[in-house]
N, C-alpha and C positions, 0 to 999 in steps of 0.2 A: 500485285497479288489480288486475286479475286476474292470476293466475299463468298464463303461456302454456303451461306443461307440463300443467296441470290442465284448461284450457279447450280444448285441442286446437289452439291457434294456432301451436304449435311447428312443425307441418307447413308452414304458410305461410312461416315464417321460413327453414326449410331449403330450400324451393322457391325462394325469393327468392335465397338465397346460391348455390344450384346454378345458377340461370339467369345470375347475374352471372359466375360462373366459366366457364360455357359461352360466353357472349358474349366474354369476354376471350380464350379459346382460339380462337374463330372469327376475331377480329380479328388475332391472331398469325399464323394460317395465311394469312389474306388478304394481310397485308403481306409475308409470306415468298414467296407466289406471284407477286404483282404487282410486286415491287420489282426493278428492273433493275440488274444489276451493271455498273458503269461501269469501263472500263479507265483506270487512272491512269498517265499517262506519267511515267517516271522522269526527274528533272532531273539533268543532268550539268553540273558546273561545270568550267571550264577550270583546269588546274593550272599553266599557264604563268606564270612570274614576269616581270613587266614592269619594265624599268629606268626608274625615275622620274628625271626631270630635276630637278636642284637649281637653284632660282632664287635668285640673290643678292638680298637685300633692300637697298634704297637707304637712305642715312642718314636720309632724311626719315621713313621708317617707324619707325625706332628712336626718333626724337625725339618722336613722338606718344605721349602718355600717355593711356591709357584706363583705365576702371574695371575692365574684365574682361581677362583674359589668354586669348588664343585658343590653340588647339592648333597646334603647329609643323608637324605632319605631317598631311596630309589622307588619309583612308582611302577 
């Protein structure tokens, strides 16, 4: 294998590296120019607290035995 510094191939390697950098810069500018800025609407959540109705469970529900315990409050 020949030494690229002695044979003059180093110029080709530098040109290859420079061309890749130039192509990357051109793609950066192309995406910056053609990319459209979209307006994002702000989401506003209601801060009103709703009164939840308490439903009494019948005695039949208490007698059922299940393997899993469910959460008492629904969110």
